[in-house]
DRENLUM-487537 format. One record per atom (N, C-alpha, C): x, y, z; atom name; residue in one letter. Coordinates in nm, 4 decimals, padded with zeros to 6 digits. Example, Ala and Ser with C-alpha at 12.3 -4.5 7.8 and 13.67 -1.06 7.14 Angstrom:
BEGIN
<pt xx="01.3190" yy="-00.5690" zz="00.7800" at="N" aa="A"/>
<pt xx="01.2300" yy="-00.4500" zz="00.7800" at="CA" aa="A"/>
<pt xx="01.3200" yy="-00.3300" zz="00.7800" at="C" aa="A"/>
<pt xx="01.2850" yy="-00.2250" zz="00.7080" at="N" aa="S"/>
<pt xx="01.3670" yy="-00.1060" zz="00.7140" at="CA" aa="S"/>
<pt xx="01.2900" yy="00.0030" zz="00.7870" at="C" aa="S"/>
END
This chain:
BEGIN
<pt xx="-06.7954" yy="-02.0110" zz="-05.5472" at="N" aa="M"/>
<pt xx="-06.7352" yy="-02.1007" zz="-05.5790" at="CA" aa="M"/>
<pt xx="-06.6461" yy="-02.1586" zz="-05.4791" at="C" aa="M"/>
<pt xx="-06.6754" yy="-02.2668" zz="-05.5467" at="N" aa="K"/>
<pt xx="-06.6289" yy="-02.3954" zz="-05.4563" at="CA" aa="K"/>
<pt xx="-06.5189" yy="-02.4781" zz="-05.5110" at="C" aa="K"/>
<pt xx="-06.3993" yy="-02.4809" zz="-05.4626" at="N" aa="Y"/>
<pt xx="-06.3038" yy="-02.5213" zz="-05.5124" at="CA" aa="Y"/>
<pt xx="-06.2037" yy="-02.6129" zz="-05.3798" at="C" aa="Y"/>
<pt xx="-06.0962" yy="-02.6986" zz="-05.4570" at="N" aa="L"/>
<pt xx="-06.0093" yy="-02.7479" zz="-05.3478" at="CA" aa="L"/>
<pt xx="-05.8569" yy="-02.7026" zz="-05.4069" at="C" aa="L"/>
<pt xx="-05.8061" yy="-02.6701" zz="-05.3185" at="N" aa="Y"/>
<pt xx="-05.6748" yy="-02.6553" zz="-05.3567" at="CA" aa="Y"/>
<pt xx="-05.5322" yy="-02.6619" zz="-05.2228" at="C" aa="Y"/>
<pt xx="-05.4365" yy="-02.7160" zz="-05.2777" at="N" aa="K"/>
<pt xx="-05.3046" yy="-02.7420" zz="-05.1968" at="CA" aa="K"/>
<pt xx="-05.1940" yy="-02.6602" zz="-05.2654" at="C" aa="K"/>
<pt xx="-05.1183" yy="-02.5857" zz="-05.1783" at="N" aa="E"/>
<pt xx="-05.0006" yy="-02.5047" zz="-05.2400" at="CA" aa="E"/>
<pt xx="-04.8801" yy="-02.6546" zz="-05.1703" at="C" aa="E"/>
<pt xx="-04.7774" yy="-02.6173" zz="-05.3198" at="N" aa="I"/>
<pt xx="-04.7030" yy="-02.6785" zz="-05.3151" at="CA" aa="I"/>
<pt xx="-04.5585" yy="-02.6511" zz="-05.3870" at="C" aa="I"/>
<pt xx="-04.4430" yy="-02.7130" zz="-05.3508" at="N" aa="Q"/>
<pt xx="-04.3450" yy="-02.6424" zz="-05.3906" at="CA" aa="Q"/>
<pt xx="-04.2462" yy="-02.7469" zz="-05.4835" at="C" aa="Q"/>
<pt xx="-04.1956" yy="-02.7002" zz="-05.6004" at="N" aa="T"/>
<pt xx="-04.1304" yy="-02.8102" zz="-05.6876" at="CA" aa="T"/>
<pt xx="-03.9455" yy="-02.7964" zz="-05.7529" at="C" aa="T"/>
<pt xx="-03.9267" yy="-02.8884" zz="-05.7856" at="N" aa="A"/>
<pt xx="-03.7923" yy="-02.8532" zz="-05.7952" at="CA" aa="A"/>
<pt xx="-03.7959" yy="-02.8487" zz="-05.9452" at="C" aa="A"/>
<pt xx="-03.6656" yy="-02.8261" zz="-06.0659" at="N" aa="G"/>
<pt xx="-03.6921" yy="-02.8093" zz="-06.2005" at="CA" aa="G"/>
<pt xx="-03.7624" yy="-02.9128" zz="-06.2536" at="C" aa="G"/>
<pt xx="-03.7426" yy="-03.0461" zz="-06.2454" at="N" aa="S"/>
<pt xx="-03.8157" yy="-03.1986" zz="-06.3058" at="CA" aa="S"/>
<pt xx="-03.9074" yy="-03.2597" zz="-06.2568" at="C" aa="S"/>
<pt xx="-03.9472" yy="-03.1665" zz="-06.1474" at="N" aa="D"/>
<pt xx="-04.1076" yy="-03.2126" zz="-06.0951" at="CA" aa="D"/>
<pt xx="-04.1965" yy="-03.1852" zz="-06.1863" at="C" aa="D"/>
<pt xx="-04.2904" yy="-03.3431" zz="-06.1727" at="N" aa="A"/>
<pt xx="-04.4380" yy="-03.3288" zz="-06.2076" at="CA" aa="A"/>
<pt xx="-04.5166" yy="-03.3192" zz="-06.1304" at="C" aa="A"/>
<pt xx="-04.6292" yy="-03.2905" zz="-06.1603" at="N" aa="I"/>
<pt xx="-04.7476" yy="-03.2880" zz="-06.0361" at="CA" aa="I"/>
<pt xx="-04.8441" yy="-03.3541" zz="-06.0438" at="C" aa="I"/>
<pt xx="-04.9237" yy="-03.4698" zz="-05.9563" at="N" aa="Q"/>
<pt xx="-04.9981" yy="-03.5989" zz="-05.9672" at="CA" aa="Q"/>
<pt xx="-05.1197" yy="-03.5783" zz="-05.9335" at="C" aa="Q"/>
<pt xx="-05.2656" yy="-03.5507" zz="-05.9805" at="N" aa="V"/>
<pt xx="-05.3550" yy="-03.5209" zz="-05.9086" at="CA" aa="V"/>
<pt xx="-05.4305" yy="-03.6555" zz="-05.9452" at="C" aa="V"/>
<pt xx="-05.4678" yy="-03.6876" zz="-05.8259" at="N" aa="D"/>
<pt xx="-05.5818" yy="-03.8507" zz="-05.8677" at="CA" aa="D"/>
<pt xx="-05.7141" yy="-03.8090" zz="-05.8257" at="C" aa="D"/>
<pt xx="-05.7967" yy="-03.8083" zz="-05.9413" at="N" aa="L"/>
<pt xx="-05.9551" yy="-03.7722" zz="-05.8523" at="CA" aa="L"/>
<pt xx="-06.0285" yy="-03.8696" zz="-05.8392" at="C" aa="L"/>
<pt xx="-06.1174" yy="-03.8510" zz="-05.7506" at="N" aa="T"/>
<pt xx="-06.2262" yy="-03.9467" zz="-05.6970" at="CA" aa="T"/>
<pt xx="-06.3636" yy="-03.8858" zz="-05.7280" at="C" aa="T"/>
<pt xx="-06.4536" yy="-03.9347" zz="-05.7718" at="N" aa="G"/>
<pt xx="-06.5716" yy="-03.8652" zz="-05.8061" at="CA" aa="G"/>
<pt xx="-06.5962" yy="-03.8047" zz="-05.9442" at="C" aa="G"/>
<pt xx="-06.6578" yy="-03.6997" zz="-05.9653" at="N" aa="N"/>
<pt xx="-06.6800" yy="-03.6642" zz="-06.0982" at="CA" aa="N"/>
<pt xx="-06.5507" yy="-03.5926" zz="-06.1635" at="C" aa="N"/>
<pt xx="-06.5667" yy="-03.5994" zz="-06.3209" at="N" aa="A"/>
<pt xx="-06.4523" yy="-03.5033" zz="-06.3776" at="CA" aa="A"/>
<pt xx="-06.4429" yy="-03.3844" zz="-06.3366" at="C" aa="A"/>
<pt xx="-06.3596" yy="-03.3048" zz="-06.3449" at="N" aa="A"/>
<pt xx="-06.2966" yy="-03.1794" zz="-06.2515" at="CA" aa="A"/>
<pt xx="-06.1869" yy="-03.1146" zz="-06.3814" at="C" aa="A"/>
<pt xx="-06.1752" yy="-02.9700" zz="-06.3402" at="N" aa="N"/>
<pt xx="-06.0678" yy="-02.8877" zz="-06.3804" at="CA" aa="N"/>
<pt xx="-05.9412" yy="-02.8954" zz="-06.2582" at="C" aa="N"/>
<pt xx="-05.8260" yy="-02.9674" zz="-06.3642" at="N" aa="V"/>
<pt xx="-05.7149" yy="-02.9451" zz="-06.2342" at="CA" aa="V"/>
<pt xx="-05.6499" yy="-02.8305" zz="-06.3062" at="C" aa="V"/>
<pt xx="-05.5997" yy="-02.7251" zz="-06.2012" at="N" aa="M"/>
<pt xx="-05.5408" yy="-02.6088" zz="-06.2778" at="CA" aa="M"/>
<pt xx="-05.4210" yy="-02.5754" zz="-06.1677" at="C" aa="M"/>
<pt xx="-05.2683" yy="-02.5224" zz="-06.2290" at="N" aa="V"/>
<pt xx="-05.1668" yy="-02.5217" zz="-06.1604" at="CA" aa="V"/>
<pt xx="-05.1331" yy="-02.3782" zz="-06.1999" at="C" aa="V"/>
<pt xx="-05.0909" yy="-02.2951" zz="-06.0766" at="N" aa="M"/>
<pt xx="-05.1159" yy="-02.1480" zz="-06.0912" at="CA" aa="M"/>
<pt xx="-05.0204" yy="-02.0757" zz="-05.9936" at="C" aa="M"/>
<pt xx="-04.9387" yy="-02.0113" zz="-06.0310" at="N" aa="D"/>
<pt xx="-04.8564" yy="-01.9040" zz="-05.9206" at="CA" aa="D"/>
<pt xx="-04.9565" yy="-01.8118" zz="-05.8329" at="C" aa="D"/>
<pt xx="-04.8814" yy="-01.7933" zz="-05.6988" at="N" aa="A"/>
<pt xx="-04.9778" yy="-01.7023" zz="-05.6364" at="CA" aa="A"/>
<pt xx="-05.0474" yy="-01.5822" zz="-05.6684" at="C" aa="A"/>
<pt xx="-04.9907" yy="-01.5128" zz="-05.7844" at="N" aa="I"/>
<pt xx="-05.0571" yy="-01.4151" zz="-05.8350" at="CA" aa="I"/>
<pt xx="-05.1789" yy="-01.4428" zz="-05.8903" at="C" aa="I"/>
<pt xx="-05.1532" yy="-01.5571" zz="-05.9863" at="N" aa="N"/>
<pt xx="-05.2878" yy="-01.6003" zz="-06.0484" at="CA" aa="N"/>
<pt xx="-05.3710" yy="-01.6275" zz="-05.9783" at="C" aa="N"/>
<pt xx="-05.3562" yy="-01.6633" zz="-05.8668" at="N" aa="F"/>
<pt xx="-05.4074" yy="-01.8116" zz="-05.7622" at="CA" aa="F"/>
<pt xx="-05.5275" yy="-01.6768" zz="-05.7131" at="C" aa="F"/>
<pt xx="-05.4511" yy="-01.5409" zz="-05.6770" at="N" aa="S"/>
<pt xx="-05.5184" yy="-01.4366" zz="-05.6445" at="CA" aa="S"/>
<pt xx="-05.6145" yy="-01.3907" zz="-05.7414" at="C" aa="S"/>
<pt xx="-05.5843" yy="-01.3837" zz="-05.8744" at="N" aa="N"/>
<pt xx="-05.6858" yy="-01.3046" zz="-05.9384" at="CA" aa="N"/>
<pt xx="-05.7956" yy="-01.4229" zz="-05.9486" at="C" aa="N"/>
<pt xx="-05.7805" yy="-01.5754" zz="-05.9718" at="N" aa="Y"/>
<pt xx="-05.8906" yy="-01.6961" zz="-05.9801" at="CA" aa="Y"/>
<pt xx="-06.0234" yy="-01.6285" zz="-05.8385" at="C" aa="Y"/>
<pt xx="-05.9455" yy="-01.6703" zz="-05.7261" at="N" aa="K"/>
<pt xx="-06.0622" yy="-01.5935" zz="-05.6696" at="CA" aa="K"/>
<pt xx="-06.1234" yy="-01.5348" zz="-05.6118" at="C" aa="K"/>
<pt xx="-06.0869" yy="-01.3669" zz="-05.7075" at="N" aa="A"/>
<pt xx="-06.1160" yy="-01.2698" zz="-05.7024" at="CA" aa="A"/>
<pt xx="-06.1988" yy="-01.2680" zz="-05.8336" at="C" aa="A"/>
<pt xx="-06.2369" yy="-01.3996" zz="-05.9159" at="N" aa="G"/>
<pt xx="-06.2767" yy="-01.3550" zz="-06.0400" at="CA" aa="G"/>
<pt xx="-06.2487" yy="-01.2705" zz="-06.1452" at="C" aa="G"/>
<pt xx="-06.0982" yy="-01.2523" zz="-06.1649" at="N" aa="R"/>
<pt xx="-06.0602" yy="-01.1999" zz="-06.2478" at="CA" aa="R"/>
<pt xx="-05.9978" yy="-01.2618" zz="-06.3319" at="C" aa="R"/>
<pt xx="-05.9155" yy="-01.2274" zz="-06.4524" at="N" aa="R"/>
<pt xx="-05.8223" yy="-01.3139" zz="-06.5623" at="CA" aa="R"/>
<pt xx="-05.7168" yy="-01.4013" zz="-06.5070" at="C" aa="R"/>
<pt xx="-05.7373" yy="-01.5220" zz="-06.4737" at="N" aa="Y"/>
<pt xx="-05.6147" yy="-01.5625" zz="-06.4567" at="CA" aa="Y"/>
<pt xx="-05.5049" yy="-01.6624" zz="-06.5485" at="C" aa="Y"/>
<pt xx="-05.4149" yy="-01.7311" zz="-06.5355" at="N" aa="R"/>
<pt xx="-05.3212" yy="-01.7878" zz="-06.6396" at="CA" aa="R"/>
<pt xx="-05.3153" yy="-01.9412" zz="-06.5746" at="C" aa="R"/>
<pt xx="-05.2854" yy="-02.0302" zz="-06.6348" at="N" aa="Y"/>
<pt xx="-05.2876" yy="-02.2003" zz="-06.5471" at="CA" aa="Y"/>
<pt xx="-05.2431" yy="-02.2802" zz="-06.6421" at="C" aa="Y"/>
<pt xx="-05.1851" yy="-02.4078" zz="-06.5862" at="N" aa="S"/>
<pt xx="-05.1650" yy="-02.5263" zz="-06.6646" at="CA" aa="S"/>
<pt xx="-05.2276" yy="-02.6028" zz="-06.6459" at="C" aa="S"/>
<pt xx="-05.3004" yy="-02.6964" zz="-06.7162" at="N" aa="G"/>
<pt xx="-05.3558" yy="-02.7875" zz="-06.6711" at="CA" aa="G"/>
<pt xx="-05.4705" yy="-02.8188" zz="-06.7802" at="C" aa="G"/>
<pt xx="-05.6117" yy="-02.8433" zz="-06.7195" at="N" aa="G"/>
<pt xx="-05.7628" yy="-02.8007" zz="-06.7893" at="CA" aa="G"/>
<pt xx="-05.8306" yy="-02.9405" zz="-06.7207" at="C" aa="G"/>
<pt xx="-05.9659" yy="-02.9646" zz="-06.8258" at="N" aa="H"/>
<pt xx="-06.0395" yy="-03.0721" zz="-06.7517" at="CA" aa="H"/>
<pt xx="-05.9996" yy="-03.2050" zz="-06.7935" at="C" aa="H"/>
<pt xx="-06.0180" yy="-03.2967" zz="-06.6758" at="N" aa="Y"/>
<pt xx="-05.9884" yy="-03.4044" zz="-06.6761" at="CA" aa="Y"/>
<pt xx="-06.1187" yy="-03.4751" zz="-06.6734" at="C" aa="Y"/>
<pt xx="-06.1146" yy="-03.5811" zz="-06.7157" at="N" aa="S"/>
<pt xx="-06.2275" yy="-03.6683" zz="-06.6882" at="CA" aa="S"/>
<pt xx="-06.1974" yy="-03.8332" zz="-06.6343" at="C" aa="S"/>
<pt xx="-06.0192" yy="-03.8426" zz="-06.6407" at="N" aa="R"/>
<pt xx="-05.9751" yy="-03.9482" zz="-06.6341" at="CA" aa="R"/>
<pt xx="-05.8815" yy="-03.9155" zz="-06.5072" at="C" aa="R"/>
<pt xx="-05.8374" yy="-04.0231" zz="-06.4511" at="N" aa="S"/>
<pt xx="-05.7105" yy="-03.9869" zz="-06.2965" at="CA" aa="S"/>
<pt xx="-05.6531" yy="-04.0580" zz="-06.3734" at="C" aa="S"/>
<pt xx="-05.4922" yy="-04.0440" zz="-06.3437" at="N" aa="P"/>
<pt xx="-05.4574" yy="-03.9188" zz="-06.2840" at="CA" aa="P"/>
<pt xx="-05.4270" yy="-03.8343" zz="-06.3808" at="C" aa="P"/>
<pt xx="-05.4607" yy="-03.6880" zz="-06.3075" at="N" aa="A"/>
<pt xx="-05.4232" yy="-03.5675" zz="-06.4177" at="CA" aa="A"/>
<pt xx="-05.2731" yy="-03.5668" zz="-06.3655" at="C" aa="A"/>
<pt xx="-05.1863" yy="-03.5466" zz="-06.4680" at="N" aa="I"/>
<pt xx="-04.9863" yy="-03.5011" zz="-06.4436" at="CA" aa="I"/>
<pt xx="-04.9571" yy="-03.4053" zz="-06.5181" at="C" aa="I"/>
<pt xx="-04.8872" yy="-03.2533" zz="-06.4414" at="N" aa="I"/>
<pt xx="-04.9220" yy="-03.1642" zz="-06.5004" at="CA" aa="I"/>
<pt xx="-04.7989" yy="-03.1573" zz="-06.4434" at="C" aa="I"/>
<pt xx="-04.6984" yy="-03.0843" zz="-06.5868" at="N" aa="N"/>
<pt xx="-04.5664" yy="-03.0257" zz="-06.5512" at="CA" aa="N"/>
<pt xx="-04.5447" yy="-02.9018" zz="-06.5749" at="C" aa="N"/>
<pt xx="-04.5310" yy="-02.8396" zz="-06.4235" at="N" aa="P"/>
<pt xx="-04.5366" yy="-02.6762" zz="-06.4103" at="CA" aa="P"/>
<pt xx="-04.4227" yy="-02.5940" zz="-06.5220" at="C" aa="P"/>
<pt xx="-04.4510" yy="-02.4965" zz="-06.5097" at="N" aa="P"/>
<pt xx="-04.3501" yy="-02.4263" zz="-06.6400" at="CA" aa="P"/>
<pt xx="-04.2009" yy="-02.4053" zz="-06.5722" at="C" aa="P"/>
<pt xx="-04.1710" yy="-02.4629" zz="-06.4206" at="N" aa="H"/>
<pt xx="-04.0628" yy="-02.3771" zz="-06.3656" at="CA" aa="H"/>
<pt xx="-04.0775" yy="-02.4236" zz="-06.2173" at="C" aa="H"/>
<pt xx="-03.9455" yy="-02.4679" zz="-06.1866" at="N" aa="A"/>
<pt xx="-03.9413" yy="-02.4947" zz="-06.0366" at="CA" aa="A"/>
<pt xx="-04.0049" yy="-02.3626" zz="-05.9483" at="C" aa="A"/>
<pt xx="-04.0557" yy="-02.3790" zz="-05.8264" at="N" aa="G"/>
<pt xx="-04.1255" yy="-02.2632" zz="-05.7179" at="CA" aa="G"/>
<pt xx="-04.2367" yy="-02.3327" zz="-05.6538" at="C" aa="G"/>
<pt xx="-04.2888" yy="-02.2293" zz="-05.6146" at="N" aa="R"/>
<pt xx="-04.4311" yy="-02.2349" zz="-05.5222" at="CA" aa="R"/>
<pt xx="-04.5162" yy="-02.2412" zz="-05.6442" at="C" aa="R"/>
<pt xx="-04.6120" yy="-02.3104" zz="-05.6235" at="N" aa="W"/>
<pt xx="-04.7560" yy="-02.3323" zz="-05.7162" at="CA" aa="W"/>
<pt xx="-04.8371" yy="-02.3424" zz="-05.5946" at="C" aa="W"/>
<pt xx="-04.9864" yy="-02.3364" zz="-05.6667" at="N" aa="F"/>
<pt xx="-05.1360" yy="-02.3669" zz="-05.6163" at="CA" aa="F"/>
<pt xx="-05.1745" yy="-02.4260" zz="-05.7108" at="C" aa="F"/>
<pt xx="-05.2115" yy="-02.5808" zz="-05.6536" at="N" aa="V"/>
<pt xx="-05.3118" yy="-02.6796" zz="-05.7042" at="CA" aa="V"/>
<pt xx="-05.4274" yy="-02.6524" zz="-05.7262" at="C" aa="V"/>
<pt xx="-05.5256" yy="-02.6777" zz="-05.7856" at="N" aa="I"/>
<pt xx="-05.6750" yy="-02.6065" zz="-05.7819" at="CA" aa="I"/>
<pt xx="-05.7193" yy="-02.7024" zz="-05.9069" at="C" aa="I"/>
<pt xx="-05.8311" yy="-02.7240" zz="-05.7803" at="N" aa="V"/>
<pt xx="-05.9376" yy="-02.8779" zz="-05.8464" at="CA" aa="V"/>
<pt xx="-06.1146" yy="-02.7634" zz="-05.8515" at="C" aa="V"/>
<pt xx="-06.1781" yy="-02.7686" zz="-05.9334" at="N" aa="D"/>
<pt xx="-06.2947" yy="-02.7088" zz="-05.9408" at="CA" aa="D"/>
<pt xx="-06.3980" yy="-02.7726" zz="-06.0167" at="C" aa="D"/>
<pt xx="-06.4943" yy="-02.7931" zz="-06.0315" at="N" aa="L"/>
<pt xx="-06.6252" yy="-02.8706" zz="-06.0972" at="CA" aa="L"/>
<pt xx="-06.6979" yy="-02.7736" zz="-06.2051" at="C" aa="L"/>
<pt xx="-06.6021" yy="-02.6331" zz="-06.1923" at="N" aa="G"/>
<pt xx="-06.6545" yy="-02.5531" zz="-06.3286" at="CA" aa="G"/>
<pt xx="-06.7696" yy="-02.5032" zz="-06.3155" at="C" aa="G"/>
<pt xx="-06.8155" yy="-02.4804" zz="-06.2082" at="N" aa="G"/>
<pt xx="-06.9800" yy="-02.4726" zz="-06.1957" at="CA" aa="G"/>
<pt xx="-07.0669" yy="-02.5927" zz="-06.1845" at="C" aa="G"/>
<pt xx="-07.0513" yy="-02.6685" zz="-06.2367" at="N" aa="L"/>
<pt xx="-07.1102" yy="-02.8015" zz="-06.2451" at="CA" aa="L"/>
<pt xx="-07.1459" yy="-02.8300" zz="-06.1198" at="C" aa="L"/>
<pt xx="-07.2622" yy="-02.9563" zz="-06.0793" at="N" aa="S"/>
<pt xx="-07.2852" yy="-03.0060" zz="-05.9615" at="CA" aa="S"/>
<pt xx="-07.2115" yy="-03.1362" zz="-05.9491" at="C" aa="S"/>
<pt xx="-07.1930" yy="-03.1851" zz="-05.8908" at="N" aa="G"/>
<pt xx="-07.1184" yy="-03.2950" zz="-05.8145" at="CA" aa="G"/>
<pt xx="-07.0459" yy="-03.3096" zz="-05.7350" at="C" aa="G"/>
<pt xx="-06.9499" yy="-03.4225" zz="-05.6920" at="N" aa="R"/>
<pt xx="-06.8714" yy="-03.4328" zz="-05.5862" at="CA" aa="R"/>
<pt xx="-06.7659" yy="-03.4356" zz="-05.6541" at="C" aa="R"/>
<pt xx="-06.6486" yy="-03.4323" zz="-05.6106" at="N" aa="V"/>
<pt xx="-06.4743" yy="-03.4468" zz="-05.6297" at="CA" aa="V"/>
<pt xx="-06.4074" yy="-03.4570" zz="-05.5194" at="C" aa="V"/>
<pt xx="-06.3043" yy="-03.5529" zz="-05.5101" at="N" aa="D"/>
<pt xx="-06.2036" yy="-03.5231" zz="-05.4215" at="CA" aa="D"/>
<pt xx="-06.0583" yy="-03.5467" zz="-05.4580" at="C" aa="D"/>
<pt xx="-05.9940" yy="-03.5206" zz="-05.4040" at="N" aa="A"/>
<pt xx="-05.8306" yy="-03.5074" zz="-05.4529" at="CA" aa="A"/>
<pt xx="-05.7141" yy="-03.5277" zz="-05.3743" at="C" aa="A"/>
<pt xx="-05.6470" yy="-03.6178" zz="-05.4641" at="N" aa="S"/>
<pt xx="-05.5096" yy="-03.6429" zz="-05.3401" at="CA" aa="S"/>
<pt xx="-05.3953" yy="-03.5764" zz="-05.4495" at="C" aa="S"/>
<pt xx="-05.3677" yy="-03.4989" zz="-05.3946" at="N" aa="I"/>
<pt xx="-05.2129" yy="-03.4589" zz="-05.4922" at="CA" aa="I"/>
<pt xx="-05.1022" yy="-03.4489" zz="-05.4063" at="C" aa="I"/>
<pt xx="-04.9726" yy="-03.4788" zz="-05.5339" at="N" aa="G"/>
<pt xx="-04.8391" yy="-03.5017" zz="-05.4916" at="CA" aa="G"/>
<pt xx="-04.7358" yy="-03.5041" zz="-05.5683" at="C" aa="G"/>
<pt xx="-04.6154" yy="-03.4853" zz="-05.5628" at="N" aa="I"/>
<pt xx="-04.5363" yy="-03.4790" zz="-05.6736" at="CA" aa="I"/>
<pt xx="-04.4533" yy="-03.5728" zz="-05.6970" at="C" aa="I"/>
<pt xx="-04.4296" yy="-03.5889" zz="-05.8487" at="N" aa="I"/>
<pt xx="-04.3474" yy="-03.7145" zz="-05.8768" at="CA" aa="I"/>
<pt xx="-04.2339" yy="-03.6618" zz="-05.9825" at="C" aa="I"/>
END
């Protein structure tokens, strides 16, 4: 499974902005436990979804350390992402 990811730290009112270049992609925000499950192919929970337009803006459930994952969901294509906090 190929994917892009970035670990970020958010405060209480922060949102995460993901600017996509290339194909539409799944953009997911998850904690460390769910990211571990994702990498292992187990069930996981996330905030986000499939985005065909950029930017994707996701509000994490609470302040903390998050992993932002961008993947094509098994489809072919190319995607690049710029990830930041707003």
